[in-house]
DSSP file (Angstrom, degrees, kcal/mol; ACC not computed):
  #  RESIDUE AA STRUCTURE BP1 BP2  ACC     N-H-->O    O-->H-N    N-H-->O    O-->H-N    TCO  KAPPA ALPHA  PHI   PSI    X-CA   Y-CA   Z-CA
    1    1 A V              0   0    0      0, 0.0     2,-0.4     0, 0.0    24,-0.2   0.000 360.0 360.0 360.0 131.6  -10.4   13.5   -1.4
    2    2 A Q  E     -A   24   0A   0     22,-2.7    22,-2.3   102,-0.1     2,-0.4  -0.999 360.0-169.5-137.6 135.9   -7.6   12.8    0.8
    3    3 A L  E     -A   23   0A   0     -2,-0.4   104,-0.7   102,-0.4     2,-0.6  -0.997   9.2-170.3-120.0 122.8   -5.3    9.7    1.3
    4    4 A Q  E     -A   22   0A   0     18,-2.2    18,-2.7    -2,-0.4     2,-0.2  -0.920   4.3-166.8-120.0 104.5   -3.1    9.8    4.2
    5    5 A A  E     +A   21   0A   0     -2,-0.6     2,-0.3    16,-0.2    16,-0.2  -0.615  16.3 156.4 -91.1 150.1   -0.3    6.9    4.5
    6    6 A S  E     +A   20   0A   0     14,-2.4    14,-2.1    -2,-0.2   103,-0.1  -0.936  33.0  78.7-155.8 175.6    1.6    6.2    7.5
    7    7 A G        +     0   0    0     -2,-0.3    11,-0.3     1,-0.3    14,-0.1   0.357  58.3 133.9 102.1  -7.7    3.6    3.3    9.1
    8    8 A G        +     0   0    0     12,-0.1     2,-0.3     9,-0.1    -1,-0.3  -0.143  22.0 134.1 -71.2 171.5    6.9    3.5    7.2
    9    9 A G  E     -d  111   0B   0    101,-0.7   103,-2.7   100,-0.1     2,-0.5  -0.984  55.2 -64.1 172.6-176.6   10.2    3.3    8.8
   10   10 A L  E     +d  112   0B   0     -2,-0.3     2,-0.3   101,-0.2   103,-0.2  -0.895  57.0 158.4-100.1 127.4   13.7    1.9    8.9
   11   11 A V  E     -d  113   0B   0    101,-3.0   103,-3.1    -2,-0.5     2,-0.3  -0.852  37.4-106.6-137.3 171.3   13.9   -1.9    9.6
   12   12 A Q  E >   -d  114   0B   0     -2,-0.3     3,-2.3   101,-0.2    73,-0.2  -0.717  49.6 -81.8 -99.3 152.8   16.2   -4.7    9.0
   13   13 A A  T 3  S+     0   0    0    101,-2.6    73,-0.2    -2,-0.3    -1,-0.1  -0.218 119.5  31.0 -53.8 135.0   15.8   -7.5    6.5
   14   14 A G  T 3  S+     0   0    0     71,-3.5    70,-0.8     1,-0.3    -1,-0.3   0.101  96.5 117.6 103.2 -27.6   13.5  -10.1    7.8
   15   15 A D    <   -     0   0    0     -3,-2.3    70,-2.2    70,-0.2     2,-0.3  -0.027  56.6-126.6 -68.6 173.7   11.4   -7.6    9.8
   16   16 A S        -     0   0    0     67,-0.2     2,-0.3    68,-0.2    67,-0.2  -0.918  21.0-178.2-127.2 151.7    7.8   -6.7    9.4
   17   17 A L  E     - B   0  82A   0     65,-2.3    65,-3.0    -2,-0.3     2,-0.5  -0.986  16.0-146.7-145.7 148.5    5.9   -3.4    9.0
   18   18 A R  E     - B   0  81A   0     -2,-0.3     2,-0.3   -11,-0.3    63,-0.2  -0.968  14.9-161.0-117.3 117.7    2.3   -2.5    8.7
   19   19 A L  E     - B   0  80A   0     61,-2.8    61,-2.2    -2,-0.5     2,-0.3  -0.734   5.9-162.5 -93.8 151.2    1.4    0.4    6.5
   20   20 A S  E     -AB   6  79A   0    -14,-2.1   -14,-2.4    -2,-0.3     2,-0.4  -0.951   9.9-166.2-129.3 148.3   -1.9    2.2    6.8
   21   21 A C  E     -AB   5  78A   0     57,-1.8    57,-2.4    -2,-0.3     2,-0.5  -0.941   8.8-158.4-141.2 114.3   -3.8    4.6    4.5
   22   22 A A  E     -AB   4  77A   0    -18,-2.7   -18,-2.2    -2,-0.4     2,-0.3  -0.818  13.8-160.4 -94.4 124.0   -6.7    6.6    5.9
   23   23 A A  E     +A    3   0A   0     53,-3.0     2,-0.3    -2,-0.5   -20,-0.2  -0.826  13.4 173.2-112.2 146.7   -9.1    7.8    3.2
   24   24 A S  E     +A    2   0A   0    -22,-2.3   -22,-2.7    -2,-0.3     3,-0.1  -0.991  55.2  40.7-147.0 149.9  -11.6   10.7    3.4
   25   25 A G  S    S+     0   0    0     -2,-0.3     2,-0.3     1,-0.3    -1,-0.1   0.662  97.1  76.5  90.4  16.2  -13.9   12.3    0.9
   26   26 A L  S    S-     0   0    0    -24,-0.1     2,-1.8    -3,-0.1    -1,-0.3  -0.977  91.9 -97.5-150.5 163.0  -15.1    9.3   -1.0
   27   27 A S    >   -     0   0    0     -2,-0.3     3,-2.6     1,-0.2     4,-0.4  -0.631  47.0-163.2 -79.9  83.8  -17.5    6.4   -0.5
   28   28 A F  G >  S+     0   0    0     -2,-1.8     3,-1.7     1,-0.3    -1,-0.2   0.769  77.1  51.9 -46.0 -50.5  -14.7    4.2    0.6
   29   29 A S  G 3  S+     0   0    0      1,-0.3    -1,-0.3    44,-0.2    25,-0.1   0.601  99.1  67.8 -72.4  -7.9  -16.3    0.7    0.2
   30   30 A N  G <  S+     0   0    0     -3,-2.6     2,-0.4    22,-0.1    -1,-0.3   0.634  95.0  70.6 -79.4 -10.6  -17.3    1.5   -3.4
   31   31 A Y  S <  S-     0   0    0     -3,-1.7     2,-0.2    -4,-0.4    68,-0.1  -0.861  76.5-126.7-118.7 134.3  -13.6    1.6   -4.6
   32   32 A R        -     0   0    0     -2,-0.4    66,-0.5    66,-0.2     2,-0.3  -0.548  33.8-150.5 -61.3 137.4  -10.9   -0.9   -5.1
   33   33 A M  E     -E   50   0B   0     17,-2.1    17,-2.6    -2,-0.2     2,-0.3  -0.864  14.3-172.4-114.8 153.6   -7.8    0.3   -3.3
   34   34 A A  E     -EF  49  96B   0     62,-2.1    62,-2.5    -2,-0.3     2,-0.4  -0.943  19.1-141.7-144.4 158.3   -4.2   -0.3   -4.1
   35   35 A W  E     +EF  48  95B   0     13,-3.0    12,-2.4    -2,-0.3    13,-1.7  -0.986  23.2 176.6-122.0 138.2   -0.6    0.1   -2.9
   36   36 A F  E     -EF  46  94B   0     58,-2.3    58,-2.7    -2,-0.4     2,-0.3  -0.808  10.6-154.1-125.5 169.0    2.2    1.1   -5.2
   37   37 A R  E     -EF  45  93B   0      8,-2.2     8,-3.3    -2,-0.3     2,-0.4  -0.979   7.8-159.9-144.9 159.8    5.8    1.8   -4.6
   38   38 A Q  E     - F   0  92B   0     54,-1.9    54,-2.8    -2,-0.3     6,-0.2  -0.952  10.4-162.1-143.9 117.6    8.6    3.8   -6.1
   39   39 A A    >   -     0   0    0      4,-0.4     3,-1.9    -2,-0.4    52,-0.1  -0.594  45.7 -73.0 -90.8 160.5   12.3    3.1   -5.4
   40   40 A P  T 3  S+     0   0    0      0, 0.0    -1,-0.1     0, 0.0     3,-0.1  -0.336 118.5   4.5 -53.5 126.3   15.0    5.6   -6.1
   41   41 A G  T 3  S+     0   0    0      1,-0.3     2,-0.3    -2,-0.1    -3,-0.0   0.551 113.4 100.6  78.2   5.4   15.7    5.9   -9.8
   42   42 A K  S <  S-     0   0    0     -3,-1.9    -1,-0.3     1,-0.0     2,-0.1  -0.825  75.6-103.0-124.9 159.6   12.9    3.6  -10.7
   43   43 A E        -     0   0    0     -2,-0.3    -4,-0.4     1,-0.1    -6,-0.1  -0.444  49.6 -88.3 -79.5 159.3    9.3    4.0  -12.0
   44   44 A R        -     0   0    0     -6,-0.2     2,-0.3    -2,-0.1    -6,-0.2  -0.388  51.7-161.7 -61.7 141.4    6.4    3.6   -9.7
   45   45 A E  E     -E   37   0B   0     -8,-3.3    -8,-2.2    -3,-0.1     2,-0.1  -0.941  20.5-104.1-132.3 151.9    5.3   -0.1   -9.6
   46   46 A F  E     +E   36   0B   0     -2,-0.3   -10,-0.2   -10,-0.2     3,-0.1  -0.409  35.1 170.4 -68.1 144.5    2.1   -1.9   -8.5
   47   47 A V  E     -     0   0B   0    -12,-2.4    13,-2.6     1,-0.4     2,-0.3   0.681  57.0 -26.0-121.2 -54.3    2.3   -3.8   -5.2
   48   48 A A  E     -EG  35  59B   0    -13,-1.7   -13,-3.0    11,-0.2    -1,-0.4  -0.983  47.8-161.3-163.7 154.5   -1.2   -5.0   -4.2
   49   49 A T  E     -EG  34  58B   0      9,-2.0     9,-1.9    -2,-0.3     2,-0.4  -0.978   3.7-160.8-142.0 157.8   -4.9   -4.3   -4.7
   50   50 A I  E     -EG  33  57B   0    -17,-2.6   -17,-2.1    -2,-0.3     7,-0.2  -1.000  24.1-114.2-143.8 139.8   -8.0   -5.2   -2.9
   51   51 A S    >   -     0   0    0      5,-3.0     3,-1.1    -2,-0.4   -18,-0.1  -0.142  40.1 -97.3 -63.8 166.5  -11.7   -5.1   -4.0
   52   52 A G  T 3  S+     0   0    0      1,-0.3   -21,-0.2   -22,-0.2    -1,-0.1   0.900 124.9  37.5 -57.0 -43.7  -14.2   -2.7   -2.4
   53   53 A R  T 3  S-     0   0    0    -23,-0.1    -1,-0.3     1,-0.0    20,-0.1   0.397 113.9-115.1 -93.0   4.8  -15.6   -5.2    0.0
   54   54 A G  S <  S+     0   0    0     -3,-1.1    -2,-0.1     2,-0.2    17,-0.1   0.545  81.1 121.1  86.0   2.9  -12.3   -6.8    0.6
   55   55 A G  S    S+     0   0    0      1,-0.1     2,-0.4    -5,-0.1    -1,-0.1   0.699  70.5  41.6 -78.5 -18.1  -13.2  -10.2   -1.0
   56   56 A R        +     0   0    0      2,-0.0    -5,-3.0     0, 0.0     2,-0.3  -0.982  61.3 175.1-134.4 140.9  -10.5  -10.2   -3.7
   57   57 A S  E     -G   50   0B   0     -2,-0.4     2,-0.3    -7,-0.2    -7,-0.2  -0.979   8.4-164.9-141.1 156.3   -6.9   -9.2   -3.6
   58   58 A Y  E     -G   49   0B   0     -9,-1.9    -9,-2.0    -2,-0.3     2,-0.4  -0.982   8.2-161.4-141.4 148.7   -4.0   -9.4   -6.1
   59   59 A Y  E     -G   48   0B   0     -2,-0.3   -11,-0.2   -11,-0.2     2,-0.1  -0.969  25.1-107.9-138.9 150.3   -0.4   -9.0   -5.6
   60   60 A A    >>  -     0   0    0    -13,-2.6     3,-2.0    -2,-0.4     4,-1.8  -0.440  38.6-117.8 -65.0 140.5    2.8   -8.3   -7.6
   61   61 A D  T 34 S+     0   0    0      1,-0.3    -1,-0.1     2,-0.2   -14,-0.0   0.861 111.9  63.1 -48.8 -35.4    4.9  -11.5   -7.9
   62   62 A S  T 34 S+     0   0    0      1,-0.2    -1,-0.3     3,-0.0   -15,-0.1   0.731 115.1  29.5 -67.8 -19.0    7.7   -9.8   -6.0
   63   63 A V  T X> S+     0   0    0     -3,-2.0     3,-2.4   -16,-0.2     4,-2.0   0.523  85.2 128.4-116.1 -10.4    5.6   -9.5   -2.9
   64   64 A Q  T 3< S+     0   0    0     -4,-1.8     4,-0.1     1,-0.3   -16,-0.0  -0.151  81.6  14.2 -45.2 126.8    3.3  -12.5   -3.2
   65   65 A G  T 34 S+     0   0    0      2,-0.4    -1,-0.3     1,-0.1     3,-0.1   0.275 125.3  60.2  88.9 -15.4    3.4  -14.6    0.0
   66   66 A R  T <4 S+     0   0    0     -3,-2.4    17,-1.8     1,-0.1     2,-0.3   0.754  98.2  54.2-109.5 -34.1    5.1  -11.9    2.0
   67   67 A F  E  <  -C   82   0A   0     -4,-2.0    -2,-0.4    15,-0.2     2,-0.4  -0.776  59.3-166.4-106.7 147.6    2.6   -9.0    1.9
   68   68 A T  E     -C   81   0A   0     13,-2.4    13,-3.3    -2,-0.3     2,-0.4  -0.990   5.1-157.6-135.5 129.1   -1.0   -8.9    2.7
   69   69 A I  E     +C   80   0A   0     -2,-0.4     2,-0.3    11,-0.2    11,-0.2  -0.873  22.5 159.5-101.9 138.4   -3.5   -6.1    1.9
   70   70 A S  E     -C   79   0A   0      9,-1.2     9,-3.1    -2,-0.4     2,-0.3  -0.896  20.5-147.3-148.4 172.3   -6.6   -5.7    3.9
   71   71 A R  E     -C   78   0A   0     -2,-0.3     2,-0.5     7,-0.2     7,-0.2  -0.989  12.3-150.0-146.0 152.0   -9.2   -2.9    4.5
   72   72 A D  E  >> -C   77   0A   0      5,-3.0     5,-2.0    -2,-0.3     4,-1.0  -0.912  13.7-176.7-118.0  97.3  -11.5   -1.6    7.2
   73   73 A N  T  45S+     0   0    0     -2,-0.5   -44,-0.2     1,-0.2    -1,-0.1   0.713  79.5  63.4 -75.6 -15.2  -14.5   -0.1    5.6
   74   74 A A  T  45S+     0   0    0      1,-0.2    -1,-0.2     3,-0.1   -46,-0.0   0.911 117.5  28.4 -65.7 -40.0  -16.0    1.0    8.8
   75   75 A N  T  45S-     0   0    0     -3,-0.4    -2,-0.2     2,-0.1    -1,-0.2   0.346 107.0-119.0-107.6   2.9  -13.1    3.3    9.4
   76   76 A N  T  <5 +     0   0    0     -4,-1.0   -53,-3.0     1,-0.2     2,-0.4   0.911  66.2 135.6  65.6  43.9  -12.0    4.0    5.8
   77   77 A V  E   < -BC  22  72A   0     -5,-2.0    -5,-3.0   -55,-0.2     2,-0.4  -0.974  39.2-163.0-129.2 136.5   -8.6    2.5    6.1
   78   78 A V  E     -BC  21  71A   0    -57,-2.4   -57,-1.8    -2,-0.4     2,-0.3  -0.947  16.6-158.8-114.6 142.1   -6.6    0.2    3.9
   79   79 A Y  E     -BC  20  70A   0     -9,-3.1    -9,-1.2    -2,-0.4     2,-0.3  -0.756  16.5-159.1-115.8 157.1   -3.5   -1.7    5.2
   80   80 A L  E     -BC  19  69A   0    -61,-2.2   -61,-2.8    -2,-0.3     2,-0.6  -0.887  10.9-161.9-133.9 107.1   -0.4   -3.3    3.8
   81   81 A Q  E     -BC  18  68A   0    -13,-3.3   -13,-2.4    -2,-0.3     2,-0.5  -0.790  12.2-166.5 -83.1 122.4    1.1   -6.0    6.2
   82   82 A M  E     +BC  17  67A   0    -65,-3.0   -65,-2.3    -2,-0.6     2,-0.3  -0.965   9.6 177.8-121.9 117.2    4.7   -6.5    4.9
   83   83 A N        +     0   0    0    -17,-1.8   -67,-0.2    -2,-0.5   -68,-0.2  -0.779  60.3  19.5-115.3 161.4    6.6   -9.6    6.3
   84   84 A S  S    S-     0   0    0    -70,-0.8    -1,-0.2    -2,-0.3   -69,-0.2   0.872  85.8-157.4  42.8  51.1   10.0  -10.9    5.6
   85   85 A L        -     0   0    0    -70,-2.2   -71,-3.5    -3,-0.2   -70,-0.2  -0.259   7.2-156.8 -65.6 141.9   11.1   -7.6    4.2
   86   86 A K    >   -     0   0    0    -73,-0.2     3,-1.8    -3,-0.1     4,-0.3  -0.726  30.8-110.9-111.5 161.1   14.0   -7.4    1.9
   87   87 A P  G >  S+     0   0    0      0, 0.0     3,-1.9     0, 0.0    26,-0.4   0.883 117.1  63.2 -58.6 -34.3   16.4   -4.6    1.0
   88   88 A E  G 3  S+     0   0    0      1,-0.3   -49,-0.0   -49,-0.0    -3,-0.0   0.469  88.7  70.3 -70.1  -3.2   14.8   -4.5   -2.5
   89   89 A D  G <   +     0   0    0     -3,-1.8    -1,-0.3     2,-0.0     2,-0.2   0.552  68.8 123.0 -85.6  -6.4   11.5   -3.5   -0.8
   90   90 A T    <   +     0   0    0     -3,-1.9     2,-0.3    -4,-0.3    22,-0.2  -0.344  39.7 104.4 -54.8 120.1   13.0   -0.2    0.0
   91   91 A A  E    S- H   0 111B   0     20,-1.8    20,-2.4    -2,-0.2     2,-0.6  -0.975  75.5 -82.0-175.7 170.5   10.8    2.5   -1.6
   92   92 A V  E     -FH  38 110B   0    -54,-2.8   -54,-1.9    -2,-0.3     2,-0.4  -0.898  47.8-144.1 -94.1 130.0    8.3    5.1   -0.9
   93   93 A Y  E     -FH  37 109B   0     16,-2.8    16,-1.4    -2,-0.6     2,-0.4  -0.773  16.1-169.2-103.1 135.8    4.9    3.4   -0.7
   94   94 A Y  E     -F   36   0B   0    -58,-2.7   -58,-2.3    -2,-0.4     2,-0.3  -0.928  15.3-140.6-121.0 140.8    1.7    5.1   -2.0
   95   95 A C  E     -F   35   0B   0     -2,-0.4    11,-1.7   -60,-0.2     2,-0.3  -0.726  29.9-179.4 -93.4 155.3   -1.9    4.2   -1.6
   96   96 A N  E     +FI  34 105B   0    -62,-2.5   -62,-2.1    -2,-0.3     2,-0.3  -0.990  21.5 177.0-150.7 148.8   -4.1    4.7   -4.6
   97   97 A F  E     - I   0 104B   0      7,-1.3     7,-3.1    -2,-0.3     2,-0.4  -0.966  22.5-135.3-149.0 163.2   -7.7    4.5   -5.9
   98   98 A R  E     + I   0 103B   0    -66,-0.5     2,-0.4    -2,-0.3     5,-0.2  -0.952  18.5 179.8-123.5 132.7   -9.1    5.3   -9.3
   99   99 A R  E >  S- I   0 102B   0      3,-2.6     3,-1.5    -2,-0.4    -2,-0.0  -0.973  74.6 -14.8-134.2 118.9  -12.4    7.2   -9.8
  100  100 A T  T 3  S-     0   0    0     -2,-0.4     3,-0.1     1,-0.3    -1,-0.1   0.882 128.2 -54.3  47.1  46.4  -13.7    8.0  -13.3
  101  101 A R  T 3  S+     0   0    0      1,-0.2     2,-0.5     0, 0.0    -1,-0.3   0.591 114.5 118.3  68.0  14.0  -10.3    7.2  -14.8
  102  102 A I  E <   -I   99   0B   0     -3,-1.5    -3,-2.6     2,-0.0     2,-0.5  -0.925  57.9-141.2-109.5 135.9   -8.5    9.6  -12.5
  103  103 A D  E     -I   98   0B   0     -2,-0.5     2,-0.4    -5,-0.2    -5,-0.2  -0.842  11.1-158.7-101.2 132.6   -5.9    8.2  -10.1
  104  104 A Y  E     -I   97   0B   0     -7,-3.1    -7,-1.3    -2,-0.5     2,-0.4  -0.867  11.5-166.8-105.0 134.6   -5.7    9.6   -6.6
  105  105 A W  E     -I   96   0B   0     -2,-0.4  -102,-0.4    -9,-0.2    -9,-0.2  -0.898  16.5-134.1-126.2 151.2   -2.6    9.2   -4.6
  106  106 A G        -     0   0    0    -11,-1.7  -102,-0.2    -2,-0.4     3,-0.1  -0.341  41.1 -98.6 -85.5 175.6   -1.6    9.6   -0.9
  107  107 A Q        -     0   0    0   -104,-0.7  -103,-0.1     1,-0.1   -13,-0.1   0.609  63.1-117.5 -80.4  -5.7    1.7   11.4   -0.1
  108  108 A G        -     0   0    0    -13,-0.1     2,-0.4     1,-0.1   -14,-0.2   0.082  15.4-125.4  91.3 151.8    3.6    8.3    0.4
  109  109 A T  E     - H   0  93B   0    -16,-1.4   -16,-2.8  -103,-0.1     2,-0.2  -0.993  25.3-121.3-137.7 130.4    5.5    6.7    3.3
  110  110 A Q  E     - H   0  92B   0     -2,-0.4  -101,-0.7   -18,-0.2     2,-0.4  -0.506  23.3-172.2 -77.6 134.3    9.2    5.7    3.2
  111  111 A V  E     -dH   9  91B   0    -20,-2.4   -20,-1.8  -103,-0.3     2,-0.5  -0.990   4.5-177.7-124.2 118.8   10.1    2.1    3.9
  112  112 A T  E     -d   10   0B   0   -103,-2.7  -101,-3.0    -2,-0.4     2,-0.6  -0.968   6.3-167.3-124.1 122.7   13.8    1.5    4.2
  113  113 A V  E     -d   11   0B   0     -2,-0.5     2,-0.3   -26,-0.4  -101,-0.2  -0.924   8.6-156.7-112.5 122.4   15.1   -2.1    4.7
  114  114 A S  E      d   12   0B   0   -103,-3.1  -101,-2.6    -2,-0.6    -2,-0.0  -0.696 360.0 360.0 -97.7 150.4   18.8   -2.5    5.7
  115  115 A S              0   0    0     -2,-0.3    -1,-0.1  -103,-0.2  -103,-0.1   0.450 360.0 360.0 -95.7 360.0   20.6   -5.7    5.0
């Protein structure tokens, strides 16, 4: 199983970014996918999740209304569209899925938002 995240970068407050996570080695549409993030000195925290077929999504309160999670099951990719970015969104962002109670993580992509 491999999760390859990309799309991070350095942006200014108010800007947008779209993260991508390409998955391989799993029956992608069978699994709920999620994004987490970890800021320096803080624990990893949940950001958003989407059901296997993409019909249901949930967000952390801190990103609700600004971030949108989506997926392309034909190409095994999950996205995180991030709008109205804030300095407090600065973190390494990880994609994730769980199979038989084991969490799988991508390598992370750095998002830095300057004020």
